[in-house]
N, C-alpha and C positions, 0 to 999 in steps of 0.2 A: 970177167974180161971185157975190154972195152969193144965197143960195136965199130966195125970198119965202116968209114964214110967213103960210099962210092966215088970214084973217081970223076965221073960224070957230073955229080952233084958239086964235087971240089972245083971242077972248071965253071960251071954256071955261077957259084959262089964269088969265084975270082971277077969273072968277067962282070956280074950284075951288082956287086957290093956297091961300088961308088956311084953308079948312075941312080941306083934304088935311095941311096943315103942323099943325093942331091934332091931327088924329088921330096923326100920326106923333110928334108931340112926347110926347102921351100915353102913346104905345107905348114908344118908344125911349128918352125920359126927357132927352135931350140935344137943345137947339135947334141947335146945330152939325151933329150927326148928321142930324138930320131935316131940315134945309136941304139940306145935301149930297144925302141920300136923294130928297128931293124934286125937286132940279134933275136928277138923272140920270133919275128917273122920267118926268118931262115932256120930258126929250130923248128918250127910248125912246117916249114917245107921240107925239111930234111925227114921229118917223120912221115911225110906224105909223097915221098919223093917218086915211089914206085908207079904213082898216077898222076902227080905234077910234072913229070918229065914228059909227058906226051901233050901238055898244055901248050897251045901255039905261043904264049908270052909268059913264061914263068915268073919273069921279074915282074909283070904287071900284077900277078897274084900274090906275090911277096909285098908289093907296096900297097895293094887294096887290104891287103891282113893287116898291114902295119897301120893304116888308116882307121881301119875298123877297131882295133886295139885302142888307139889315140882317141877315137869318139866313146868307147866304152870308158876308159879312164875318167874321160872328162865328164861324161853323165854322172859317173860315181862319184867324183868329186862334187858334182853340183848337189846330188842327192846328200852327201854328208854335210855340205855346208848349209843346205835347207834344214837339215835334222839340228844342226848346231845352232842356227838362228833361232828355231822353234824352242830348244832348250834354253837358248838365252833369254827368250821372252817370255817363258814360263817362269825362269829364275827372277825376272823384272817386274812379276806381278805380284803388287803388295796386298791385294786384298784375300791371298790364299796363304793361309800359314804354312811355313815351309815343311814343319814337322809332318803335317796333315798331308801335304804334297808328296813328300817322302814316302809315307805310309800306302798311300793310293797307290803311287808307283810301284811298289813292292809287290803289290797284290798280283795273283795270276791275271792274264788278260781278260778272260771271261767275267770275273769278279770286279775287276777294275771298270769294264764297260759298262755292268750292271749297274754298279754303285754310281757310276757318272750319270746313267740315263734315268735311273729311278730316284736317286736323290737329288743330285744337282740340276737334272734337266725337269724332274717331276712327273716323268711318264708312267702310266699304270703298267702294271707286270703284263697286261695283255699286249699294250704298245710296244714295251720293250721287248718282248717276247716275239713280236711280229718283225721288228727291226734287226734282231740278232738271229732269227730263225730257230728260236727254241720255244718250248711250251712254257706258258705261263707259272707251272710250277717249278719248272728249272729255273726260271728267273728268281723265284722266291729262294730257292735253296742257295744260287750263287749270292744274292742279297744278303741271305743270314751269314755265311761264312765270310764274306767279305768285311761286314759291320764287326763281325766276331773278331777277325783278323786286325780291323782297325783300332777297336777297343783295347785290344792287347798291345799293340805297337804303343798307341799313344798314351795308354793308362795302365802300364805293367803292375804298378803297385796295388791295383785293385783287382779284386778275385773276378772272375769273369763268370756273371750269372747267366743260366741258360737263356736263349731267345724266345720272347714270345712269339704267338703265332701271327703278329702283324708287324714285321719289321719296317714298315714305312711309317707306321704310327709311331714306332719308337724314335726313328730318326727326328719325326717333326716335332717331338716333346722337347 
């Protein structure tokens, strides 16, 4: 059963829709974006109408909510663009074998961090543990698992031998 919209909200919507739209249009510059933001803001206003109806300027609340949504969308798109640029930058790095990069990216996050710090940066187990906030023994465990997973991904035809006690030495050979 559909929820009944309070007549007080309907009147508010009728009176405030156009002025709110114009304020948003002037701010965001796109009629489609302003309309979308306004629809979302009025939906939120309806869900909070019992408290919002006592607001001295509920239309200001609607516009502020729409502007906050716009800012959030902009920030999210900026983060996505930066992430895409980083991925493209990684794709253009010729010094790293693409198969190796894909295998490293497929590792669980902690193993990926440990492999990067221990193997690529050359940090000790203690230094790596300090950076990641884990015990040096845990660093060794993650390194062994990560290296075993990399071996299996890069050389699936070879049988995986048990790791020796010093995985860093194995990597350096």
